Structures are given as structure tokens and as C-alpha cells.
C-alpha positions, 0 to 999 in steps of 0.5 A: 879090768882088761889090764889086770887080766893081762897081768894075770895071764902073763904071770900064768904064762911065764913058766910055759914061756920059759919052757918054750924058750928051752924047746926053741934052743933045743931045736936050733942048737947044732949040738942038740940031736933035736936040731938034726930032725927034719923040720927042726928050724920050723919047730924052733921058730914056732917055739921061739914065737910062743916064748916071745908072745909071753915075754915082757920087753923092757925099754931097749937102750940107745946103745950109741957108743960111737959112730963112723965118720970118714973112716974114723971111729968117734965116741959118742956121749949120751947125756940127760939134759932135762928130766920131766915126769913124762919125758927126758930130753937126751943129748948126744954129742961127739966126744970132744977129746976124740975130735981134737982140734975139730971140737972147736968147730961149731956144730948145729943142734937138732932136736928130734921130736919123737912121737908119743905113740907107743914106740920108744924113741930108740926106734930113731937110733939110725936117725941119730947116728946119721946126724952124728957127728956133724950135729949135736942131737937132742931127742925127746925120750918119752917115759912109759905112762904106767911108770908115772905116779898119779901125783904127777898129774895128767898129760894131754895136748896142752902139756905136750906143747908146753913141754916142747916149748920148754925143750926148745927154750932150753936148747936155743939159749945155748946153741942154734937149733933146728927141729925135726918132728916125726909122725905124731909129734908133728902137730905138737911141734908145729903148735909149740913153735907157732906159740913161740912165734906168736909171742915174738920169742926166738924160734928154731932156724928150721922146722922139718915135719915128716910123715905127720897128719897136719891135715888128716883130710889129705891122703887119708890113712886107715888110722885116720878113717878109723878115727873118723868113723868112731866117737871119742866115747868108743875109743875111751871105752875100748882102748883106755884102761887103768894101770894095775897096782904093781906099777908106779902109775897105778890108777892112771888111765892109759892106752896099754902097751899090749894094745899098742903091740897088738896093733903093730902086729895086726898091721904087719903080721908078715913082718913079725913072722919073717923076723922071728928071733931078730932084733925087731922083737927087742925093738918093737916089743918094748912098746909103751903105755900112752897117757889118756888125754882129757876129753877136751884135749882129745877133741882139740886133737881131732879138730887140729887134724882137720884144720888147714895150716892157716887156722888158729887154735886156742890152747887152754890150761897150760898156755895163756895165749892164742897162736896162729899157724901162719906165724910159724909157717911164715918164718920158714916160707923162704926156705925151699928145703923145708917146703919140700921136706915138710908135710905142710902145704905152704904154697 
């Protein structure tokens, strides 16, 4: 019901948002007499904030047309390698024509596992630009769950792990691969590679885990404490709602994008007010609805985040065998680089 009410409110607020945008322009445009009155910038900022609160933000494009490399501008080609219901595997590669003879030099492939946590993968644009053009960069580009029809089924932790395995196999058969998992994606990435190692399948050359809750008991955050203080039923009751009829995923249970945005704004209110009228609204404003995991999957997620890396976990529906965290950890233990940058305690 809350999701439907928010859609009604957004529709009713649309005319007022349009008026607020016109008022903000009138107080900020130097050709307007209103821009000359005392306090005009403050009025413009206030009206712009009202406009943005009622604005619907579409998914921003990556927009990586070219990168600078040693004083040269090198065009970048964006490709969709694999398209799944909940995720697209994107590939960013320097244009071989622009590289000329340098195109024949081998470039390592890097898979960036973006978090499925309400943000679009476009938030990692600077990471991609930094890795280019000396790497071929792959990115997990998650689809807004409200746009995924119910016929495509649920998407829980087992599906997440299986999907990452498929992406790693897809890339690894063509070129040497390194994996970088960020924030929420660290646990599924470690699980996927552990499964591959346990099955004696080829694994990536390196695994880097950044800012992820591998063991949520270490350096607990406010989010971790919130999860520990409330039951799974509380989260399902207060954060999970049904997608309205106007979207392709009508009827799907999700954590709505407006709750994701409200959480971001509540966590850093000063940041949003300071950046009124800048690209932070276009980037962060376009949040996604996250699919609701099954109850069993959610409980396994909570247990995974309180286990040490030497623990084991038994996947259920999508995976047919057990895995041991140590199978993946042992593959990279000899690398001091990974040991320093990873969130794992390998010693």
C-alpha cells in the first residue's frame, strides 16, 4: 500500500514540482529581475530542492566515451556481453582502432562486482575510468527490480552467487580475469569463487574485497547494529512492499527505491543540502528497488555476515554442492597485495 500511495503522491506533486523548477530558474537566471533581490540564491536553492524532491530520476548513463592516457584521448567502447533478467554484464574496452599497434598488447580483464544495494552501478564510473585503458573492464549492471516481471522468478542469495559464477566463467574462458567486489557484493563474490575453487574449476587470478561485511562482528557499523537489533519479520514488515501496476514488475515484493533514497538522505543530510543543483542528485537520486530475498536466504545472509572466513555454508536451491571459504582464501594467500587490500583476515 505504501508504494501505491507514494505513486499517487508523486503524480499529485508533479504540477507543483514543475512550478518549483520555474521559480528556481527565475531566482537564479541573471536575466530575471528576481535574481537581483536580496537572498535570491537562497530562494533559488529552496525551490530547486522542492523540485528535486518531486522529481523522478531515471537511471543515469555511464557516459564513458573516452579516457585520457598519457596525454592522448582514447575512445571507449561499451558493450553488453550478457543480459539476464536482474543484471547485465557490461564490457568497457579501449577502441582498438585508436590504440593502433598497442591494441595487440594483452590487457588483463577486471570484473567489478557492483553492490546490489539500491545504487546503480554507474556510481563506480570513476573506478572504471581509472582502470581504463590498461585493463578490459567488466561491470555487473543491476536492473531495477520493479522493472523485472514476476514470470522471471525471485532473486535471492543463491541466484546472486550463481549469476556471478556465470559471469566469471563467461569472461575467464576468453581472457585472464581479476575480480574486484565492493561493499555488499563482497560476500556473494567470495561465495561464488569459493564454489568454483571447491569444484576444482578455474578461478580468477586475484580477488580484491573492498569495504565489505565479511565478518560483521569486526568494526560494527550503524547498519550492522540495526540488523542485529531487529528481527527478519520487522524488516519485511517495514521495508518490503509490492510494486504497483504501472511497472513491469507489478506484484513483485521489493525494498522500494524511495526508501533507499530516504536512507541515503538521512545518513548524510548535509551532503545533499550542500550539493543542491549538482550532479549528486542525478547520480544518487536514481536509486533502484532491491528484490526481496526469500526468508531462508535472508537468514543465511545474516549468518554469513557473522561467520569467520574459515566457515562453510551450504547453498540450497541454485547450487548443488557445499563450499569452504578456505578453498578461495588459500588460492590468494600467497599474494601480499590481496592480503593488504582485502577485508579478509588471512593471517
